[in-house]
C-alpha positions as CSV (number, residue, x, y, z in Angstrom):
1,X,-43.4,3.3,-2.9
2,X,-39.9,1.9,-2.9
3,X,-38.9,-0.1,0.2
4,X,-35.2,0.4,-0.5
5,X,-33.6,2.4,2.3
6,X,-30.3,4.2,1.6
7,X,-28.0,4.9,4.5
8,X,-25.9,7.9,3.6
9,X,-22.9,9.6,5.0
10,X,-23.4,13.4,4.6
11,X,-20.7,16.0,4.8
12,X,-21.5,17.2,8.3
13,X,-19.8,17.0,11.7
14,X,-22.5,14.6,13.0
15,X,-21.1,11.2,13.5
16,X,-24.1,9.2,12.2
17,X,-25.7,8.0,9.0
18,X,-28.9,9.4,7.5
19,X,-31.7,7.3,6.0
20,X,-33.5,8.1,2.7
21,X,-35.8,6.3,0.4
22,X,-34.2,5.3,-2.9
23,X,-35.1,7.6,-5.9
24,X,-38.0,6.4,-8.0
25,X,-37.0,3.6,-10.5
26,X,-33.7,2.8,-8.7
27,X,-33.4,-0.9,-7.7
28,X,-31.5,-2.0,-4.6
29,X,-29.4,-4.5,-6.5
30,X,-27.8,-1.8,-8.7
31,X,-26.5,0.1,-5.6
32,X,-23.0,-0.2,-4.2
33,X,-21.2,1.6,-1.4
34,X,-19.4,4.8,-2.5
35,X,-22.0,6.0,-4.9
36,X,-23.0,9.6,-4.6
37,X,-26.6,10.6,-4.0
38,X,-28.2,14.0,-4.1
39,X,-30.7,14.5,-1.2
40,X,-32.7,17.2,0.5
41,X,-31.3,18.2,3.9
42,X,-33.3,20.9,5.7
43,X,-33.8,23.8,3.3
44,X,-30.9,22.9,1.0
45,X,-29.5,20.0,-1.0
46,X,-26.5,17.9,-0.1
47,X,-24.5,15.2,-1.8
48,X,-24.1,12.2,0.3
49,X,-22.2,8.9,-0.1
50,X,-24.0,5.6,0.1
51,X,-22.7,3.4,2.9
52,X,-25.2,0.6,2.9
53,X,-28.6,-0.4,1.6
54,X,-31.4,-1.7,3.9
55,X,-35.1,-2.6,3.8
56,X,-36.2,-0.9,7.0
57,X,-35.5,2.3,8.9
58,X,-36.0,3.5,12.5
59,X,-37.2,6.8,11.0
60,X,-41.1,6.8,10.7
61,X,-42.1,6.1,7.1
62,X,-44.0,9.4,6.8
63,X,-40.8,11.3,7.8
64,X,-38.5,9.4,5.5
65,X,-37.6,11.6,2.5
66,X,-36.8,10.3,-0.9
67,X,-33.4,10.9,-2.4
68,X,-33.5,13.2,-5.4
69,X,-31.0,11.6,-7.7
70,X,-28.3,8.9,-8.0
71,X,-25.3,10.6,-9.5
72,X,-23.1,7.5,-10.3
73,X,-23.7,4.3,-12.2
74,X,-20.5,3.0,-10.6
75,X,-19.0,4.1,-7.4
76,X,-16.2,6.7,-8.0
77,X,-14.5,5.4,-4.9
78,X,-12.8,2.0,-5.4
79,X,-13.6,-0.5,-2.6
80,X,-10.0,-0.2,-1.2
81,X,-10.3,3.6,-0.8
82,X,-13.8,3.3,0.7
83,X,-12.5,0.8,3.2
84,X,-9.6,3.2,4.1
85,X,-12.1,6.0,4.7
86,X,-14.2,3.8,7.0
87,X,-11.0,2.9,9.0
88,X,-9.9,6.6,9.1
89,X,-13.3,7.9,10.4
90,X,-13.3,5.2,13.1
91,X,-9.7,5.7,14.3
92,X,-9.7,9.5,14.3
93,X,-13.2,9.5,15.8
94,X,-14.5,11.7,13.0
95,X,-17.7,12.0,11.0
96,X,-17.7,9.5,8.2
97,X,-19.4,11.9,5.9
98,X,-16.8,14.5,6.5
99,X,-14.0,11.9,6.1
100,X,-15.4,10.9,2.7
101,X,-15.5,14.6,1.7
102,X,-11.8,14.9,2.5
103,X,-11.1,11.9,0.2
104,X,-13.1,13.2,-2.8
105,X,-11.9,16.0,-5.1
106,X,-13.9,19.2,-4.7
107,X,-15.8,18.8,-8.0
108,X,-17.0,15.4,-7.1
109,X,-18.3,16.8,-3.8
110,X,-20.2,19.3,-5.9
111,X,-21.8,16.7,-8.1
112,X,-19.6,16.8,-11.1
113,X,-19.5,13.6,-13.2
114,X,-16.7,11.2,-12.2
115,X,-15.4,11.1,-15.8
116,X,-12.3,12.3,-17.5
117,X,-12.5,15.7,-19.1
118,X,-14.3,15.8,-22.4
119,X,-13.6,18.3,-25.1
120,X,-15.9,19.7,-27.8
121,X,-14.5,19.8,-31.3
122,X,-16.0,22.0,-34.1
123,X,-16.0,20.7,-37.7
124,X,-17.1,22.1,-41.1
125,X,-20.1,20.0,-42.1
126,X,-19.9,17.7,-45.1
127,X,-20.9,19.7,-48.2
128,X,-20.7,23.1,-46.5
129,X,-19.7,25.8,-48.9
130,X,-18.4,29.3,-48.5
131,X,-20.8,30.3,-51.4
132,X,-23.8,29.2,-49.5
133,X,-26.3,32.1,-49.9
134,X,-27.3,32.0,-46.2
135,X,-23.9,33.4,-45.3
136,X,-23.4,35.7,-48.2
137,X,-23.9,38.8,-46.1
138,X,-22.3,37.4,-42.9
139,X,-18.5,37.9,-43.3
140,X,-17.6,36.7,-39.8
141,X,-19.5,33.4,-40.3
142,X,-17.8,32.9,-43.7
143,X,-14.4,33.5,-42.1
144,X,-15.2,31.0,-39.3
145,X,-16.3,28.4,-41.8
146,X,-13.1,28.9,-43.9
147,X,-11.0,28.5,-40.8
148,X,-12.7,25.3,-39.8
149,X,-12.4,23.9,-43.3
150,X,-8.6,24.3,-42.9
151,X,-8.7,21.9,-39.9
152,X,-10.2,18.6,-41.1
153,X,-9.7,17.0,-37.7
154,X,-11.7,19.7,-36.0
155,X,-10.8,22.6,-33.7
156,X,-11.0,22.1,-29.9
157,X,-13.4,24.5,-28.1
158,X,-10.6,25.6,-25.8
159,X,-8.6,26.8,-28.8
160,X,-11.3,29.0,-30.4
161,X,-9.9,32.3,-29.1
162,X,-6.4,31.5,-30.4
163,X,-7.8,31.0,-33.9
164,X,-9.9,34.2,-33.5
165,X,-13.1,32.1,-33.9
166,X,-16.2,33.8,-32.5
167,X,-18.6,31.5,-30.5
168,X,-21.7,33.4,-31.6
169,X,-20.8,32.9,-35.3
170,X,-20.2,29.2,-34.8
171,X,-23.6,28.9,-33.0
172,X,-25.3,30.5,-36.0
173,X,-23.4,28.2,-38.4
174,X,-24.5,25.3,-36.3
175,X,-28.1,26.3,-36.5
176,X,-27.8,26.4,-40.3
177,X,-26.3,23.0,-40.4
178,X,-23.0,24.3,-41.9
179,X,-20.9,23.1,-38.9
180,X,-21.1,20.2,-36.4
181,X,-19.9,19.6,-32.9
182,X,-18.3,16.4,-31.7
183,X,-17.6,15.5,-28.0
184,X,-14.4,13.6,-27.6
185,X,-12.9,12.1,-24.4
186,X,-9.3,12.9,-24.1
187,X,-7.5,9.6,-24.6
188,X,-4.7,8.8,-22.2
189,X,-1.1,8.5,-23.3
190,X,-0.2,4.8,-23.9
191,X,2.1,3.1,-21.5
192,X,5.7,3.2,-22.8
193,X,7.6,0.1,-23.8
194,X,10.8,1.3,-22.3
195,X,10.5,3.0,-18.9
196,X,13.9,4.5,-18.6
197,X,14.5,7.8,-20.4
198,X,18.0,8.1,-19.0
199,X,20.4,5.6,-17.5
200,X,20.3,4.8,-13.8
201,X,23.1,5.6,-11.4
202,X,25.2,2.8,-10.0
203,X,24.1,2.0,-6.4
204,X,26.7,1.8,-3.7
205,X,26.6,-1.2,-1.3
206,X,24.3,0.5,1.3
207,X,21.9,1.7,-1.5
208,X,21.9,-1.7,-3.1
209,X,21.1,-3.4,0.3
210,X,18.2,-1.0,0.9
211,X,16.9,-1.5,-2.7
212,X,17.1,-5.3,-2.4
213,X,15.3,-5.4,0.9
214,X,12.3,-3.4,-0.3
215,X,12.3,-5.2,-3.7
216,X,12.0,-8.6,-2.0
217,X,8.8,-7.3,-0.3
218,X,7.0,-6.5,-3.5
219,X,3.6,-8.2,-3.8
220,X,2.8,-8.1,-0.1
221,X,2.7,-5.6,2.8
222,X,6.1,-4.8,4.3
223,X,7.0,-1.5,6.0
224,X,10.6,-0.2,5.8
225,X,12.3,2.8,7.4
226,X,15.1,4.1,5.2
227,X,17.2,6.1,7.6
228,X,19.9,7.7,5.5
229,X,22.0,10.7,6.2
230,X,21.3,13.8,4.0
231,X,23.0,13.2,0.6
232,X,23.2,9.4,1.0
233,X,21.2,8.9,-2.2
234,X,17.8,8.0,-0.9
235,X,16.1,9.4,-4.0
236,X,18.1,7.1,-6.3
237,X,16.8,4.2,-4.2
238,X,13.3,5.5,-4.6
239,X,13.7,5.9,-8.4
240,X,15.0,2.4,-8.9
241,X,12.2,0.8,-6.8
242,X,9.7,2.8,-8.8
243,X,11.2,1.4,-12.0
244,X,10.7,-2.1,-10.6
245,X,7.1,-1.3,-9.8
246,X,6.4,0.1,-13.3
247,X,8.0,-2.9,-15.0
248,X,5.6,-5.1,-12.9
249,X,2.6,-3.1,-14.4
250,X,2.0,-1.3,-11.1
251,X,1.6,2.3,-9.9
252,X,3.7,4.1,-7.3
253,X,2.4,6.8,-4.9
254,X,5.0,9.2,-3.5
255,X,4.1,11.7,-0.8
256,X,6.3,14.8,-0.3
257,X,6.0,17.3,2.6
258,X,5.8,20.6,0.7
259,X,4.0,21.9,-2.5
260,X,7.3,23.7,-3.3
261,X,9.1,20.4,-3.7
262,X,6.5,19.2,-6.2
263,X,7.9,20.8,-9.4
264,X,11.5,19.7,-8.8
265,X,10.4,16.2,-7.8
266,X,8.2,15.9,-10.9
267,X,11.0,17.2,-13.1
268,X,13.4,14.6,-11.7
269,X,10.9,11.8,-12.3
270,X,10.1,13.0,-15.8
271,X,13.8,13.1,-16.7
272,X,14.3,9.5,-15.5
273,X,11.1,7.8,-16.7
274,X,9.0,7.6,-19.8
275,X,6.0,7.5,-17.5
276,X,2.7,9.3,-17.0
277,X,3.2,11.4,-13.9
278,X,0.2,13.0,-12.0
279,X,0.9,15.8,-9.4
280,X,-1.7,16.4,-6.7
281,X,-1.6,19.3,-4.2
282,X,-3.7,22.2,-3.0
283,X,-2.2,24.6,-5.6
284,X,-4.0,22.9,-8.5
285,X,-7.4,24.1,-9.8
286,X,-10.4,21.9,-9.0
287,X,-10.4,20.6,-12.6
288,X,-6.7,19.8,-12.7
289,X,-7.0,17.9,-9.4
290,X,-10.0,15.9,-10.6
291,X,-8.3,15.0,-13.8
292,X,-5.2,13.8,-11.9
293,X,-7.4,11.9,-9.4
294,X,-9.3,10.1,-12.2
295,X,-6.1,9.3,-14.1
296,X,-4.7,7.6,-11.1
297,X,-8.0,5.7,-10.4
298,X,-8.3,4.5,-14.0
299,X,-4.6,3.4,-14.2
300,X,-3.8,6.2,-16.7
301,X,-1.1,7.7,-14.4
302,X,1.9,5.6,-13.5
303,X,3.4,7.7,-10.8
304,X,1.4,9.8,-8.4
305,X,3.2,12.5,-6.5
306,X,1.5,14.7,-4.0
307,X,1.4,16.3,-0.6
308,X,-0.6,15.1,2.5
309,X,-4.0,14.9,0.9
310,X,-2.7,12.9,-2.1
311,X,-2.8,9.9,0.3
312,X,-6.5,9.5,-0.6
313,X,-5.8,9.2,-4.4
314,X,-7.2,5.9,-5.7
315,X,-4.9,3.6,-7.7
316,X,-6.1,0.9,-10.1
317,X,-2.9,-1.1,-9.8
318,X,-1.2,-0.1,-6.5
319,X,2.4,-1.4,-6.2
320,X,4.5,0.9,-4.0
321,X,4.0,3.7,-1.5
322,X,6.9,6.1,-0.6
323,X,6.8,8.7,2.1
324,X,9.7,11.2,1.7
325,X,10.9,13.1,4.7
326,X,8.6,11.0,6.9
327,X,9.4,13.0,10.0
328,X,8.0,16.2,8.7
329,X,5.2,17.8,10.7
330,X,3.2,18.9,7.6
331,X,2.0,15.3,7.2
332,X,-0.3,15.9,10.1
333,X,-3.6,17.7,9.2
334,X,-4.3,20.3,11.9
335,X,-7.9,21.2,11.0
336,X,-11.1,19.2,10.4
337,X,-10.1,15.6,9.9
338,X,-6.9,15.5,12.0
339,X,-5.2,12.6,10.3
340,X,-1.5,11.8,9.9
341,X,-0.7,11.0,6.3
342,X,2.4,9.0,7.2
343,X,0.5,6.7,9.7
344,X,-2.5,6.4,7.4
345,X,-0.3,5.5,4.5
346,X,1.0,2.5,6.5
347,X,-2.6,1.4,7.1
348,X,-3.4,1.8,3.4
349,X,-0.3,-0.2,2.4
350,X,-1.4,-3.0,4.7
351,X,-5.0,-3.0,3.4
352,X,-3.8,-3.0,-0.3
353,X,-0.9,-5.5,0.4
354,X,1.9,-3.4,-1.0
355,X,5.2,-2.4,0.4
356,X,5.7,1.1,2.0
357,X,9.0,2.9,2.4
358,X,9.4,5.8,4.9
359,X,12.6,7.8,4.2
360,X,14.3,10.4,6.3
361,X,17.8,11.6,7.4
362,X,16.2,12.4,10.8
363,X,13.4,9.8,11.4
364,X,10.7,10.6,13.9
365,X,11.0,8.9,17.2
366,X,7.7,7.0,16.5
367,X,9.2,5.5,13.3
368,X,12.5,4.6,15.0
369,X,10.5,2.9,17.8
370,X,8.5,0.9,15.3
371,X,11.8,-0.2,13.6
372,X,13.3,-1.2,17.0
373,X,10.2,-3.3,17.9
374,X,10.2,-5.0,14.5
375,X,7.1,-3.4,13.0
376,X,9.3,-1.8,10.3
377,X,12.4,-3.1,8.7
378,X,15.3,-0.7,9.5
379,X,17.5,0.2,6.5
380,X,20.5,2.4,7.4
381,X,22.7,4.4,5.0
382,X,25.6,6.1,6.7
383,X,27.7,7.3,3.7
384,X,27.0,10.2,1.3
385,X,26.7,9.2,-2.3
386,X,29.5,10.1,-4.6
387,X,32.1,10.1,-1.8
388,X,31.0,13.5,-0.4
389,X,32.1,14.1,3.1
390,X,29.7,14.9,5.9
391,X,29.7,18.5,7.1
392,X,31.5,19.6,10.3
393,X,29.2,20.9,12.9
394,X,30.6,23.7,15.1
395,X,28.9,25.4,18.1
396,X,29.7,29.1,18.2
397,X,29.2,30.5,21.7
398,X,27.9,34.0,21.2
399,X,27.7,34.9,24.9
400,X,29.3,38.4,25.3
401,X,29.8,38.7,21.5
402,X,28.1,41.7,19.9
403,X,25.4,40.6,17.4
404,X,24.7,42.7,14.3
405,X,21.1,41.8,13.4
406,X,21.7,38.4,14.9
407,X,25.0,37.8,13.1
408,X,28.2,37.6,15.1
409,X,31.6,38.8,14.0
410,X,33.2,35.3,13.6
411,X,30.2,34.2,11.5
412,X,30.6,37.3,9.2
413,X,34.2,36.4,8.7
414,X,33.3,32.8,7.8
415,X,30.7,34.0,5.3
416,X,33.2,36.3,3.7
417,X,35.8,33.6,3.3
418,X,33.2,31.2,1.7
419,X,32.0,33.8,-0.8
420,X,35.5,34.8,-1.8
421,X,36.2,31.1,-2.5
422,X,33.4,31.2,-5.0
423,X,30.9,29.2,-3.0
424,X,27.4,29.8,-1.5
425,X,26.2,30.4,2.1
426,X,22.9,29.3,3.6
427,X,21.8,31.4,6.6
428,X,19.0,29.8,8.5
429,X,16.6,31.7,10.8
430,X,13.3,30.2,11.5
431,X,11.5,33.5,12.0
432,X,10.1,35.4,9.1
433,X,9.5,39.2,9.1
434,X,11.8,42.0,10.1
435,X,11.6,41.6,13.9
436,X,9.5,39.6,16.3
437,X,8.1,42.7,18.0
438,X,8.1,46.5,18.3
439,X,9.2,48.1,21.5
440,X,8.7,51.7,22.8
441,X,12.0,52.7,24.4
442,X,10.3,55.2,26.6
443,X,7.4,53.4,28.3
444,X,8.1,49.7,27.4
445,X,5.0,49.2,25.2
446,X,5.2,46.1,23.1
447,X,3.2,45.4,19.9
448,X,0.7,42.9,21.2
449,X,-2.0,41.4,19.0
450,X,-5.5,42.6,20.1
451,X,-6.9,39.1,19.3
452,X,-4.2,36.8,20.6
453,X,-1.8,36.4,23.5
454,X,1.1,37.0,21.2
455,X,3.3,39.8,19.8
456,X,2.8,41.1,16.3
457,X,5.8,40.8,14.0
458,X,7.3,43.8,12.3
459,X,7.2,43.5,8.5
460,X,9.3,46.4,7.4
461,X,8.9,46.0,3.6
462,X,5.1,46.2,3.7
463,X,5.0,48.7,6.6
464,X,2.8,46.4,8.7
465,X,2.6,44.8,12.1
466,X,1.3,41.2,11.5
467,X,0.2,38.5,13.8
468,X,1.5,35.1,12.5
469,X,-1.2,33.3,14.6
470,X,-4.5,34.9,13.5
471,X,-3.4,37.1,10.5
472,X,-4.4,40.4,12.1
473,X,-2.6,43.3,10.5
474,X,-2.0,47.0,11.4
475,X,0.0,49.8,9.9
476,X,3.3,50.4,11.6
477,X,2.7,53.2,14.1
478,X,4.6,56.4,13.9
479,X,4.4,57.0,17.6
480,X,3.7,54.9,20.7
481,X,0.0,54.3,21.1
482,X,0.5,54.3,24.9
483,X,2.7,57.3,25.6
484,X,2.9,59.1,22.2
485,X,6.7,59.1,22.1
486,X,8.3,58.3,18.7
487,X,11.3,56.1,19.8
488,X,9.9,52.8,18.6
489,X,12.5,50.0,18.1
490,X,12.2,46.6,16.4
491,X,13.5,44.0,18.8
492,X,15.2,40.8,17.6
493,X,15.8,39.6,14.1
494,X,13.7,37.9,11.4
495,X,14.6,36.9,7.9
496,X,13.9,40.4,6.4
497,X,16.3,42.1,8.9
498,X,19.0,39.5,8.3
499,X,18.6,39.9,4.6
500,X,18.9,43.7,4.8
501,X,22.0,43.5,7.0
502,X,23.7,40.9,4.8
503,X,23.1,43.1,1.8
504,X,25.0,45.9,3.5
505,X,27.8,43.6,4.8
506,X,28.3,41.9,1.5
507,X,27.2,44.4,-1.2
508,X,29.1,42.5,-4.0
509,X,27.0,39.3,-3.7
510,X,23.3,38.6,-4.2
511,X,21.3,37.8,-1.1
512,X,18.2,35.7,-1.7
513,X,15.5,35.4,0.9
514,X,13.4,32.2,0.9
515,X,10.3,32.3,3.3
516,X,6.6,32.3,3.0
517,X,6.5,36.0,2.3
518,X,9.0,36.0,-0.5
519,X,7.6,32.9,-2.3
520,X,3.9,33.8,-2.1
521,X,3.7,34.8,-5.7
522,X,3.3,32.2,-8.4
523,X,6.6,30.8,-9.7
524,X,8.6,32.9,-7.1
525,X,10.1,29.7,-5.6
526,X,11.0,28.4,-9.0
527,X,12.7,31.7,-10.0
528,X,14.7,31.8,-6.7
529,X,15.9,28.2,-7.0
530,X,16.8,28.7,-10.7
531,X,19.0,31.6,-9.5
532,X,20.6,29.5,-6.8
533,X,21.3,26.5,-9.1
534,X,23.4,28.7,-11.3
535,X,26.1,28.2,-8.6
536,X,27.3,31.8,-8.4
537,X,28.6,33.0,-5.0
538,X,25.6,34.2,-3.1
539,X,23.8,34.1,0.3
540,X,20.6,32.3,0.9
541,X,18.7,33.4,4.0
542,X,15.4,31.8,5.0
543,X,13.2,29.7,7.2
544,X,12.6,25.9,7.4
545,X,11.4,26.0,3.8
546,X,15.2,25.8,3.0
547,X,15.6,22.6,5.0
548,X,13.2,20.4,3.1
549,X,14.7,18.2,0.5
550,X,16.4,20.9,-1.7
551,X,19.7,20.2,-3.4
552,X,22.2,23.1,-3.3
553,X,25.5,21.7,-4.6
554,X,27.4,25.0,-4.2
555,X,26.5,25.6,-0.6
556,X,29.5,24.8,1.6
557,X,28.6,26.9,4.7
558,X,25.4,26.7,6.7
559,X,24.8,29.2,9.5
560,X,22.1,28.6,12.1
561,X,21.5,32.0,13.7
562,X,19.5,31.0,16.7
563,X,19.6,27.3,17.8
564,X,18.2,27.8,21.4
565,X,14.5,28.1,20.7
566,X,13.7,24.4,21.2
567,X,15.8,23.8,24.3
568,X,13.3,25.2,26.8
569,X,9.7,24.5,25.7
570,X,6.6,23.2,27.3
571,X,6.1,20.8,24.4
572,X,7.9,17.5,25.0
573,X,8.4,17.2,21.2
574,X,10.2,20.5,20.9
575,X,13.8,19.1,21.3
576,X,13.1,16.4,18.7
577,X,11.8,19.0,16.2
578,X,14.8,21.3,16.9
579,X,17.3,18.4,16.4
580,X,15.6,17.4,13.1
581,X,15.6,21.0,11.9
582,X,19.2,21.6,12.7
583,X,20.3,18.4,11.0
584,X,18.1,18.9,8.0
585,X,19.5,22.4,7.5
586,X,23.1,21.1,8.1
587,X,22.5,18.5,5.4
588,X,22.4,21.2,2.8
589,X,26.1,21.8,3.2
590,X,28.8,20.2,1.1
591,X,26.8,17.8,-1.0
592,X,29.1,17.9,-4.0
593,X,32.9,17.6,-4.0
594,X,33.4,20.5,-1.7
595,X,33.4,19.8,2.1
596,X,30.8,21.5,4.1
597,X,30.8,23.3,7.4
598,X,27.9,24.2,9.8
599,X,28.2,27.0,12.3
600,X,25.5,27.0,15.0
601,X,25.2,30.2,17.0
602,X,24.1,29.6,20.5
603,X,24.0,31.1,24.0
604,X,24.0,27.6,25.4
605,X,27.1,26.0,23.7
606,X,27.5,23.5,26.5
607,X,23.9,22.3,26.6
608,X,24.0,18.5,26.6
609,X,21.5,18.2,23.8
610,X,23.5,20.5,21.5
611,X,26.8,18.8,22.5
612,X,25.4,15.3,21.7
613,X,23.8,16.4,18.5
614,X,26.9,18.1,17.1
615,X,29.5,15.5,18.3
616,X,27.6,12.2,18.1
617,X,24.9,12.9,15.5
618,X,21.1,12.6,15.3
619,X,20.8,8.9,16.0
620,X,22.7,9.2,19.3
621,X,20.3,12.0,20.2
622,X,17.3,9.9,19.2
623,X,18.3,7.0,21.3
624,X,18.7,9.2,24.3
625,X,15.4,10.9,23.6
626,X,13.6,7.5,23.3
627,X,15.1,6.5,26.6
628,X,13.8,9.6,28.3
629,X,10.3,9.2,26.7
630,X,10.2,5.6,28.0
631,X,11.0,6.7,31.5
632,X,8.4,9.5,31.4
633,X,5.7,7.3,29.7
634,X,5.4,9.6,26.8
635,X,4.7,8.7,23.1
636,X,5.6,6.4,21.4
637,X,5.4,4.5,24.8
638,X,1.9,5.8,25.4
639,X,-1.0,7.1,23.3
640,X,-2.6,10.5,23.5
641,X,-5.9,12.2,22.5
642,X,-6.4,15.9,23.0
643,X,-9.8,17.5,23.5
644,X,-9.7,21.1,22.5
645,X,-12.3,23.7,23.2
646,X,-12.6,27.5,22.4
647,X,-15.2,30.1,23.1
648,X,-15.8,33.8,22.8
649,X,-16.2,34.3,26.6
650,X,-13.6,33.5,29.2
651,X,-14.4,30.4,31.2
652,X,-16.8,28.8,28.7
653,X,-14.2,26.4,27.3
654,X,-13.0,25.3,30.7
655,X,-16.6,24.8,31.9
656,X,-17.4,22.5,28.9
657,X,-14.2,20.6,29.5
658,X,-15.0,20.2,33.2
659,X,-18.2,18.5,32.2
660,X,-16.4,16.4,29.6
661,X,-13.8,15.3,32.2
662,X,-16.6,14.4,34.6
663,X,-18.3,12.3,31.9
664,X,-15.1,10.5,31.1
665,X,-14.4,9.8,34.8
666,X,-18.0,8.4,35.2
667,X,-17.6,6.1,32.2
668,X,-14.2,4.9,33.5
669,X,-15.8,4.2,36.9
670,X,-18.5,2.1,35.3
671,X,-16.1,0.4,32.8
672,X,-12.7,0.4,34.3
673,X,-9.7,0.6,31.9
674,X,-6.1,0.2,32.9
675,X,-3.5,2.8,32.2
676,X,-5.8,5.8,31.3
677,X,-5.1,9.3,32.8
678,X,-7.1,12.5,32.3
679,X,-4.8,15.5,32.5
680,X,-6.6,18.8,32.8
681,X,-8.6,20.7,31.8
682,X,-6.1,23.6,31.6
683,X,-5.9,26.8,29.5
684,X,-4.0,26.2,26.2
685,X,-0.4,27.5,26.2
686,X,-1.7,30.4,24.1
687,X,-5.0,30.9,25.9
688,X,-6.4,33.6,23.6
689,X,-6.1,33.2,19.8
690,X,-8.1,34.9,17.0
691,X,-10.4,36.4,19.7
692,X,-11.3,33.1,21.2
693,X,-10.4,31.7,24.7
694,X,-8.9,28.2,24.4
695,X,-8.5,25.3,26.8
696,X,-7.7,21.6,26.5
697,X,-8.0,18.2,28.2
698,X,-5.4,15.6,27.5
699,X,-6.1,11.8,27.7
700,X,-3.1,9.6,28.1
701,X,-3.3,5.8,27.8
702,X,-0.8,3.0,28.0
703,X,-2.8,1.0,25.4
704,X,-4.4,2.1,22.2
705,X,-7.4,-0.3,22.5
706,X,-8.4,1.0,25.9
707,X,-8.1,4.6,24.7
708,X,-10.4,4.0,21.8
709,X,-13.0,2.2,23.9
710,X,-13.2,5.4,26.0
711,X,-13.2,7.8,23.1
712,X,-16.0,6.0,21.2
713,X,-18.4,6.1,24.2
714,X,-17.2,9.5,25.4
715,X,-17.9,11.3,22.1
716,X,-21.5,10.1,22.1
717,X,-21.9,11.9,25.5
718,X,-20.0,15.0,24.4
719,X,-22.3,15.5,21.4
720,X,-25.3,15.5,23.8
721,X,-23.9,18.1,26.3
722,X,-25.9,21.4,26.0
723,X,-22.8,23.4,26.8
724,X,-21.2,21.9,23.7
725,X,-23.3,24.1,21.5
726,X,-21.8,27.2,23.1
727,X,-18.2,26.3,22.3
728,X,-16.2,25.0,19.4
729,X,-14.6,21.7,20.3
730,X,-12.6,19.0,18.5
731,X,-10.8,15.8,19.3
732,X,-7.3,15.2,18.0
733,X,-6.1,11.6,18.2
734,X,-2.3,11.2,18.2
735,X,-1.7,15.0,18.4
736,X,1.7,16.2,17.3
737,X,1.1,19.8,18.5
738,X,0.0,20.4,22.1
739,X,0.0,24.2,21.5
């Protein structure tokens, strides 16, 4: 019996390792952390990841099960990525097994070989003849053999149907020895001698200074914040830094906030470079994702582009990491392993000793604070590339003005003038659907969601009421379910309603809607943007999808229909997000030779935040906001962890959190820590969501080390609370959403 003990991380929420005996015939010296092992777990099998090898276990020998199979000869996870997973699990107080599952492509979690795709090729065997008597009465087999004879290099299995080759006929020929099958590994494209496929643009002084600063940090860890106004040419700086990395024989990892930005980003990089580009995002098939992951790991991809989860892509020769639109909230994972890809990318860059560049026109307050305290180098770019002028920001006071589907008369006039001048208009409304709710004019009934404390949105095109929080759908009622009257009115305006009204107001111009509903079909986003890029006078109406990194050279007017939403919110980050969104949308205006104008409709035109943002710009707002956060002791001047709980019955979540709070207070009494406050428990801002009642407990600390000392001990106690089995609970370290 083997005395080699494998300590495995299994894909489960339990924050512990599991001991197994090594499979028969497997020696301890051949095992390395990161290898995958198939093991029995209860009544099923699981695939675990080896963390360490030992020679004894606390589990009694007769209860120690043997592992069934070792799946890897070499760990598919390079040591650097395995180390990052260990750090991630510890920092975010998450199960290591679950963390490693997030880092591995789905096929590797299922036990697929960690090898590049192999293709079968069919050949006519040497000496095979169409006159062979064994196929004299088999016309399909003869036709198949004749086709193969015309392809001396073989026919790939994936192309059989295109050549009308029948698999059954080939199997019969194979049994007769008239054809053969060869398995070939797809060879990677060779690295190109000349990286540039098109000439680079000349950098202006600000771009050159930013490029030189990052370039001087190659070969070691340095973090930089590139704070450049929209249109200042940040992408050109990225491209020239990537060229430097490629020439040094290194790989570059670029994170982008949205899948929809992927194709245009890849296209731009492929136009510039003779490089092997790998794209990773959730829209790929499992096989495509694994192939890209392996290509990056084996050094066969030079540039890796992806969304949040691409952070866990291994690189054989890491040289540079770039986070585009670093302020974007989509870099924070909100389910399961609640990591922040931007923050974790900085940790990875430090571990792998490579420079990292965070870029944004509206940097997060956390990143600005890190720049002010010297953790990041601050690189500013104030001028737009190519001499383009910054857009003028105008606040339009709509108090007492009639609104037609949310659009005022002065705004309609500005839109008409812009279209008649042959230019494009972008109308921004961060609310999809036709209207936010349906109202009965007789009794006051509102279309509430039966599963959430929220109103259901009217979707006129599909004839549905839809909850944007839980996904519940109902047909639009013909009469009020409360009083049976038929005077039901959609209240407020969403993108569908704005689109319909704009089509009636401007029938001679195309109106293109860009939101999650209109771009759900495959290639819909690409089709929309191809239409926009033609430059014909048109109106773009959409949600924040329009604000993220897109280049619309013919847009000279941007209209923000409702700018007041973030001014009065219970979330202390709401004003920051609102300011970023307004400035990002405003940045779409006037990016070519035409000057741009931004009209912001508001009922609060004299609000200090809006005045400061429009007259002094984002960075003046950010400095003021940082000052307020410092005074209030809020992040980035403190550190937060949010314990959330939800249950089917009212009061269950709060009862669990009361016990959790008592456990934390008891630990703090026994092991005093300075600067830690427990706030709550309280009902969540939306107490009922998807049929569950929700509550939360906020932990605020002045120091990160003290917070993590509490969390590490606290979670052990929480996992043992009997009431914890009756609720669904989770811990979010550094939450960005308190909702």
